[in-house]
Biopython code that builds the backbone (N, CA, C, O; Angstrom):
import numpy as np
from Bio.PDB.StructureBuilder import StructureBuilder

atoms = [
    (1, "UNK", "N", (-22.507, -4.903, 18.547)),
    (1, "UNK", "CA", (-23.389, -5.959, 18.667)),
    (1, "UNK", "C", (-22.657, -7.291, 18.874)),
    (1, "UNK", "O", (-22.742, -8.181, 18.027)),
    (2, "UNK", "N", (-21.950, -7.429, 19.979)),
    (2, "UNK", "CA", (-21.207, -8.607, 20.266)),
    (2, "UNK", "C", (-21.995, -9.460, 21.207)),
    (2, "UNK", "O", (-22.502, -8.985, 22.223)),
    (3, "UNK", "N", (-22.103, -10.748, 20.863)),
    (3, "UNK", "CA", (-22.798, -11.696, 21.761)),
    (3, "UNK", "C", (-21.764, -12.688, 22.252)),
    (3, "UNK", "O", (-20.634, -12.716, 21.764)),
    (4, "UNK", "N", (-22.150, -13.488, 23.206)),
    (4, "UNK", "CA", (-21.292, -14.523, 23.768)),
    (4, "UNK", "C", (-20.914, -15.499, 22.618)),
    (4, "UNK", "O", (-19.774, -15.954, 22.523)),
    (5, "UNK", "N", (-21.882, -15.795, 21.775)),
    (5, "UNK", "CA", (-21.616, -16.753, 20.735)),
    (5, "UNK", "C", (-20.489, -16.229, 19.775)),
    (5, "UNK", "O", (-19.603, -16.985, 19.378)),
    (6, "UNK", "N", (-20.556, -14.952, 19.432)),
    (6, "UNK", "CA", (-19.572, -14.414, 18.506)),
    (6, "UNK", "C", (-18.148, -14.383, 19.114)),
    (6, "UNK", "O", (-17.162, -14.417, 18.378)),
    (7, "UNK", "N", (-18.051, -14.322, 20.402)),
    (7, "UNK", "CA", (-16.722, -14.308, 21.043)),
    (7, "UNK", "C", (-16.055, -15.638, 20.936)),
    (7, "UNK", "O", (-14.828, -15.724, 21.004)),
    (8, "UNK", "N", (-16.842, -16.701, 20.767)),
    (8, "UNK", "CA", (-16.279, -18.045, 20.735)),
    (8, "UNK", "C", (-15.978, -18.545, 19.330)),
    (8, "UNK", "O", (-15.500, -19.666, 19.154)),
    (9, "UNK", "N", (-16.256, -17.722, 18.339)),
    (9, "UNK", "CA", (-16.001, -18.142, 16.961)),
    (9, "UNK", "C", (-14.523, -18.301, 16.715)),
    (9, "UNK", "O", (-13.715, -17.509, 17.200)),
    (10, "UNK", "N", (-14.163, -19.338, 15.953)),
    (10, "UNK", "CA", (-12.775, -19.521, 15.564)),
    (10, "UNK", "C", (-12.509, -18.838, 14.270)),
    (10, "UNK", "O", (-11.355, -18.533, 13.969)),
    (11, "UNK", "N", (-13.521, -18.581, 13.485)),
    (11, "UNK", "CA", (-13.354, -17.957, 12.174)),
    (11, "UNK", "C", (-14.511, -16.934, 11.946)),
    (11, "UNK", "O", (-15.690, -17.253, 12.096)),
    (12, "UNK", "N", (-14.125, -15.743, 11.594)),
    (12, "UNK", "CA", (-15.091, -14.696, 11.370)),
    (12, "UNK", "C", (-14.952, -14.270, 9.885)),
    (12, "UNK", "O", (-14.011, -13.575, 9.502)),
    (13, "UNK", "N", (-15.907, -14.706, 9.091)),
    (13, "UNK", "CA", (-15.819, -14.434, 7.634)),
    (13, "UNK", "C", (-15.970, -12.932, 7.331)),
    (13, "UNK", "O", (-15.353, -12.431, 6.392)),
    (14, "UNK", "N", (-16.763, -12.232, 8.098)),
    (14, "UNK", "CA", (-16.915, -10.798, 7.902)),
    (14, "UNK", "C", (-15.611, -10.060, 8.174)),
    (14, "UNK", "O", (-15.242, -9.137, 7.448)),
    (15, "UNK", "N", (-14.928, -10.474, 9.217)),
    (15, "UNK", "CA", (-13.606, -9.860, 9.527)),
    (15, "UNK", "C", (-12.644, -10.155, 8.444)),
    (15, "UNK", "O", (-11.853, -9.296, 8.058)),
    (16, "UNK", "N", (-12.690, -11.377, 7.929)),
    (16, "UNK", "CA", (-11.765, -11.746, 6.847)),
    (16, "UNK", "C", (-12.044, -10.891, 5.596)),
    (16, "UNK", "O", (-11.113, -10.466, 4.912)),
    (17, "UNK", "N", (-13.334, -10.643, 5.303)),
    (17, "UNK", "CA", (-13.725, -9.791, 4.177)),
    (17, "UNK", "C", (-13.164, -8.374, 4.376)),
    (17, "UNK", "O", (-12.618, -7.796, 3.436)),
    (18, "UNK", "N", (-13.286, -7.823, 5.549)),
    (18, "UNK", "CA", (-12.774, -6.486, 5.812)),
    (18, "UNK", "C", (-11.268, -6.424, 5.657)),
    (18, "UNK", "O", (-10.735, -5.461, 5.106)),
    (19, "UNK", "N", (-10.575, -7.454, 6.143)),
    (19, "UNK", "CA", (-9.111, -7.502, 6.027)),
    (19, "UNK", "C", (-8.681, -7.575, 4.579)),
    (19, "UNK", "O", (-7.734, -6.908, 4.164)),
    (20, "UNK", "N", (-9.388, -8.395, 3.812)),
    (20, "UNK", "CA", (-9.059, -8.504, 2.381)),
    (20, "UNK", "C", (-9.289, -7.236, 1.644)),
    (20, "UNK", "O", (-8.484, -6.846, 0.798)),
    (21, "UNK", "N", (-10.425, -6.550, 1.962)),
    (21, "UNK", "CA", (-10.717, -5.261, 1.303)),
    (21, "UNK", "C", (-9.637, -4.215, 1.667)),
    (21, "UNK", "O", (-9.229, -3.432, 0.810)),
    (22, "UNK", "N", (-9.188, -4.199, 2.898)),
    (22, "UNK", "CA", (-8.146, -3.238, 3.338)),
    (22, "UNK", "C", (-6.873, -3.541, 2.570)),
    (22, "UNK", "O", (-6.200, -2.613, 2.121)),
    (23, "UNK", "N", (-6.529, -4.775, 2.406)),
    (23, "UNK", "CA", (-5.314, -5.173, 1.689)),
    (23, "UNK", "C", (-5.378, -4.695, 0.229)),
    (23, "UNK", "O", (-4.401, -4.171, -0.305)),
    (24, "UNK", "N", (-6.518, -4.882, -0.390)),
    (24, "UNK", "CA", (-6.678, -4.450, -1.800)),
    (24, "UNK", "C", (-6.613, -2.946, -1.883)),
    (24, "UNK", "O", (-5.993, -2.409, -2.801)),
    (25, "UNK", "N", (-7.234, -2.252, -0.953)),
    (25, "UNK", "CA", (-7.182, -0.774, -0.946)),
    (25, "UNK", "C", (-5.743, -0.293, -0.870)),
    (25, "UNK", "O", (-5.358, 0.642, -1.573)),
    (26, "UNK", "N", (-4.931, -0.945, 0.000)),
    (26, "UNK", "CA", (-3.518, -0.556, 0.155)),
    (26, "UNK", "C", (-2.767, -0.832, -1.144)),
    (26, "UNK", "O", (-1.948, -0.012, -1.559)),
    (27, "UNK", "N", (-3.028, -1.975, -1.801)),
    (27, "UNK", "CA", (-2.325, -2.300, -3.032)),
    (27, "UNK", "C", (-2.703, -1.326, -4.169)),
    (27, "UNK", "O", (-1.867, -1.025, -5.022)),
    (28, "UNK", "N", (-3.937, -0.842, -4.185)),
    (28, "UNK", "CA", (-4.393, 0.005, -5.220)),
    (28, "UNK", "C", (-4.122, 1.493, -4.985)),
    (28, "UNK", "O", (-4.215, 2.305, -5.906)),
    (29, "UNK", "N", (-3.790, 1.832, -3.757)),
    (29, "UNK", "CA", (-3.581, 3.218, -3.366)),
    (29, "UNK", "C", (-2.545, 3.875, -4.311)),
    (29, "UNK", "O", (-1.443, 3.362, -4.505)),
    (30, "UNK", "N", (-2.935, 5.007, -4.877)),
    (30, "UNK", "CA", (-2.020, 5.771, -5.728)),
    (30, "UNK", "C", (-1.906, 5.294, -7.174)),
    (30, "UNK", "O", (-1.262, 5.938, -8.002)),
    (31, "UNK", "N", (-2.538, 4.157, -7.466)),
    (31, "UNK", "CA", (-2.438, 3.669, -8.849)),
    (31, "UNK", "C", (-3.419, 4.429, -9.770)),
    (31, "UNK", "O", (-4.502, 4.854, -9.366)),
    (32, "UNK", "N", (-2.982, 4.568, -10.996)),
    (32, "UNK", "CA", (-3.818, 5.184, -11.984)),
    (32, "UNK", "C", (-4.911, 4.160, -12.367)),
    (32, "UNK", "O", (-4.789, 2.976, -12.053)),
    (33, "UNK", "N", (-5.958, 4.614, -13.034)),
    (33, "UNK", "CA", (-7.031, 3.726, -13.451)),
    (33, "UNK", "C", (-6.506, 2.594, -14.358)),
    (33, "UNK", "O", (-6.946, 1.449, -14.260)),
    (34, "UNK", "N", (-5.566, 2.942, -15.230)),
    (34, "UNK", "CA", (-4.956, 1.926, -16.143)),
    (34, "UNK", "C", (-4.243, 0.851, -15.306)),
    (34, "UNK", "O", (-4.395, -0.343, -15.566)),
    (35, "UNK", "N", (-3.470, 1.278, -14.305)),
    (35, "UNK", "CA", (-2.752, 0.306, -13.436)),
    (35, "UNK", "C", (-3.695, -0.514, -12.636)),
    (35, "UNK", "O", (-3.452, -1.701, -12.421)),
    (36, "UNK", "N", (-4.844, 0.117, -12.153)),
    (36, "UNK", "CA", (-5.793, -0.643, -11.414)),
    (36, "UNK", "C", (-6.423, -1.697, -12.290)),
    (36, "UNK", "O", (-6.576, -2.842, -11.864)),
    (37, "UNK", "N", (-6.786, -1.344, -13.488)),
    (37, "UNK", "CA", (-7.362, -2.311, -14.469)),
    (37, "UNK", "C", (-6.396, -3.471, -14.710)),
    (37, "UNK", "O", (-6.799, -4.633, -14.756)),
    (38, "UNK", "N", (-5.120, -3.135, -14.862)),
    (38, "UNK", "CA", (-4.104, -4.228, -15.067)),
    (38, "UNK", "C", (-4.022, -5.118, -13.877)),
    (38, "UNK", "O", (-3.910, -6.337, -14.003)),
    (39, "UNK", "N", (-4.079, -4.494, -12.673)),
    (39, "UNK", "CA", (-4.076, -5.252, -11.399)),
    (39, "UNK", "C", (-5.193, -6.291, -11.397)),
    (39, "UNK", "O", (-4.966, -7.457, -11.077)),
    (40, "UNK", "N", (-6.400, -5.858, -11.757)),
    (40, "UNK", "CA", (-7.541, -6.764, -11.692)),
    (40, "UNK", "C", (-7.459, -7.781, -12.791)),
    (40, "UNK", "O", (-7.897, -8.912, -12.578)),
    (41, "UNK", "N", (-6.946, -7.477, -13.921)),
    (41, "UNK", "CA", (-6.731, -8.451, -15.017)),
    (41, "UNK", "C", (-5.786, -9.561, -14.550)),
    (41, "UNK", "O", (-6.044, -10.750, -14.734)),
    (42, "UNK", "N", (-4.680, -9.121, -13.938)),
    (42, "UNK", "CA", (-3.633, -10.068, -13.450)),
    (42, "UNK", "C", (-4.263, -10.990, -12.350)),
    (42, "UNK", "O", (-4.062, -12.204, -12.363)),
    (43, "UNK", "N", (-4.997, -10.403, -11.440)),
    (43, "UNK", "CA", (-5.631, -11.175, -10.354)),
    (43, "UNK", "C", (-6.621, -12.203, -10.900)),
    (43, "UNK", "O", (-6.701, -13.343, -10.442)),
    (44, "UNK", "N", (-7.364, -11.744, -11.893)),
    (44, "UNK", "CA", (-8.376, -12.647, -12.507)),
    (44, "UNK", "C", (-7.661, -13.790, -13.270)),
    (44, "UNK", "O", (-8.081, -14.945, -13.210)),
    (45, "UNK", "N", (-6.580, -13.440, -13.983)),
    (45, "UNK", "CA", (-5.848, -14.508, -14.645)),
    (45, "UNK", "C", (-5.257, -15.507, -13.744)),
    (45, "UNK", "O", (-5.287, -16.706, -14.021)),
    (46, "UNK", "N", (-4.683, -15.012, -12.598)),
    (46, "UNK", "CA", (-4.132, -15.911, -11.560)),
    (46, "UNK", "C", (-5.245, -16.841, -10.989)),
    (46, "UNK", "O", (-5.021, -18.029, -10.760)),
    (47, "UNK", "N", (-6.424, -16.268, -10.773)),
    (47, "UNK", "CA", (-7.481, -17.081, -10.240)),
    (47, "UNK", "C", (-7.907, -18.174, -11.211)),
    (47, "UNK", "O", (-8.127, -19.322, -10.826)),
    (48, "UNK", "N", (-8.020, -17.781, -12.504)),
    (48, "UNK", "CA", (-8.435, -18.774, -13.516)),
    (48, "UNK", "C", (-7.404, -19.850, -13.650)),
    (48, "UNK", "O", (-7.772, -21.006, -13.860)),
    (49, "UNK", "N", (-6.110, -19.542, -13.539)),
    (49, "UNK", "CA", (-5.085, -20.573, -13.616)),
    (49, "UNK", "C", (-5.108, -21.461, -12.388)),
    (49, "UNK", "O", (-4.910, -22.672, -12.487)),
    (50, "UNK", "N", (-5.347, -20.873, -11.247)),
    (50, "UNK", "CA", (-5.432, -21.690, -10.000)),
    (50, "UNK", "C", (-6.598, -22.630, -10.071)),
    (50, "UNK", "O", (-6.474, -23.790, -9.681)),
    (51, "UNK", "N", (-7.748, -22.162, -10.565)),
    (51, "UNK", "CA", (-8.946, -23.043, -10.716)),
    (51, "UNK", "C", (-8.672, -24.175, -11.687)),
    (51, "UNK", "O", (-9.085, -25.311, -11.454)),
    (52, "UNK", "N", (-7.962, -23.866, -12.798)),
    (52, "UNK", "CA", (-7.636, -24.923, -13.750)),
    (52, "UNK", "C", (-6.732, -25.961, -13.134)),
    (52, "UNK", "O", (-6.944, -27.154, -13.352)),
    (53, "UNK", "N", (-5.722, -25.554, -12.365)),
    (53, "UNK", "CA", (-4.800, -26.473, -11.690)),
    (53, "UNK", "C", (-5.576, -27.358, -10.754)),
    (53, "UNK", "O", (-5.364, -28.571, -10.739)),
    (54, "UNK", "N", (-6.469, -26.793, -9.972)),
    (54, "UNK", "CA", (-7.254, -27.506, -9.017)),
    (54, "UNK", "C", (-8.207, -28.537, -9.749)),
    (54, "UNK", "O", (-8.399, -29.669, -9.307)),
    (55, "UNK", "N", (-8.754, -28.077, -10.840)),
    (55, "UNK", "CA", (-9.575, -29.064, -11.598)),
    (55, "UNK", "C", (-8.780, -30.226, -12.078)),
    (55, "UNK", "O", (-9.228, -31.368, -11.977)),
    (56, "UNK", "N", (-7.577, -29.968, -12.612)),
    (56, "UNK", "CA", (-6.660, -31.008, -13.071)),
    (56, "UNK", "C", (-6.310, -31.994, -11.983)),
    (56, "UNK", "O", (-6.123, -33.184, -12.235)),
    (57, "UNK", "N", (-6.225, -31.482, -10.763)),
    (57, "UNK", "CA", (-5.883, -32.343, -9.590)),
    (57, "UNK", "C", (-7.124, -33.011, -9.073)),
    (57, "UNK", "O", (-7.027, -33.818, -8.148)),
    (58, "UNK", "N", (-8.288, -32.725, -9.614)),
    (58, "UNK", "CA", (-9.528, -33.360, -9.199)),
    (58, "UNK", "C", (-10.125, -32.768, -7.994)),
    (58, "UNK", "O", (-10.966, -33.405, -7.359)),
    (59, "UNK", "N", (-9.740, -31.559, -7.623)),
    (59, "UNK", "CA", (-10.291, -30.875, -6.467)),
    (59, "UNK", "C", (-11.470, -30.025, -6.997)),
    (59, "UNK", "O", (-11.310, -29.258, -7.947)),
    (60, "UNK", "N", (-12.627, -30.172, -6.382)),
    (60, "UNK", "CA", (-13.806, -29.441, -6.885)),
    (60, "UNK", "C", (-13.745, -28.003, -6.365)),
    (60, "UNK", "O", (-13.353, -27.752, -5.226)),
    (61, "UNK", "N", (-14.145, -27.063, -7.237)),
    (61, "UNK", "CA", (-14.345, -25.706, -6.886)),
    (61, "UNK", "C", (-15.799, -25.498, -6.607)),
    (61, "UNK", "O", (-16.586, -26.404, -6.884)),
    (62, "UNK", "N", (-16.214, -24.396, -6.089)),
    (62, "UNK", "CA", (-17.607, -24.114, -5.780)),
    (62, "UNK", "C", (-18.500, -24.220, -6.997)),
    (62, "UNK", "O", (-19.652, -24.643, -6.900)),
    (63, "UNK", "N", (-17.951, -23.823, -8.175)),
    (63, "UNK", "CA", (-18.751, -23.901, -9.424)),
    (63, "UNK", "C", (-19.137, -25.317, -9.742)),
    (63, "UNK", "O", (-20.205, -25.556, -10.305)),
    (64, "UNK", "N", (-18.304, -26.251, -9.401)),
    (64, "UNK", "CA", (-18.539, -27.652, -9.761)),
    (64, "UNK", "C", (-19.444, -28.409, -8.688)),
    (64, "UNK", "O", (-19.961, -29.489, -8.977)),
    (65, "UNK", "N", (-19.606, -27.856, -7.536)),
    (65, "UNK", "CA", (-20.396, -28.489, -6.509)),
    (65, "UNK", "C", (-21.885, -28.539, -6.811)),
    (65, "UNK", "O", (-22.661, -29.055, -6.007)),
]
sb = StructureBuilder()
sb.init_structure("model")
sb.init_model(0)
sb.init_chain("A")
sb.init_seg("    ")
for serial, (resi, resn, name, xyz) in enumerate(atoms, 1):
    if name == "N":
        sb.init_residue(resn, " ", resi, " ")
    sb.init_atom(name, np.array(xyz, "f"), 0.0, 1.0, " ", f" {name:<3s}", serial, name[0])
structure = sb.get_structure()
């Protein structure tokens, strides 16, 4: 279902979502459930730290908007 409009897009969020999911699948491939849980804990912690740094710099996150 490609239209002329979609061909002119500079950014495709759905495509970005699929690429991100593929990257996560590759990173998790072959990991045990314990290692997968640790991966998600580490990612969540990194996100929380990044959000805190951005807040300190005065940059709004979506939660603050």
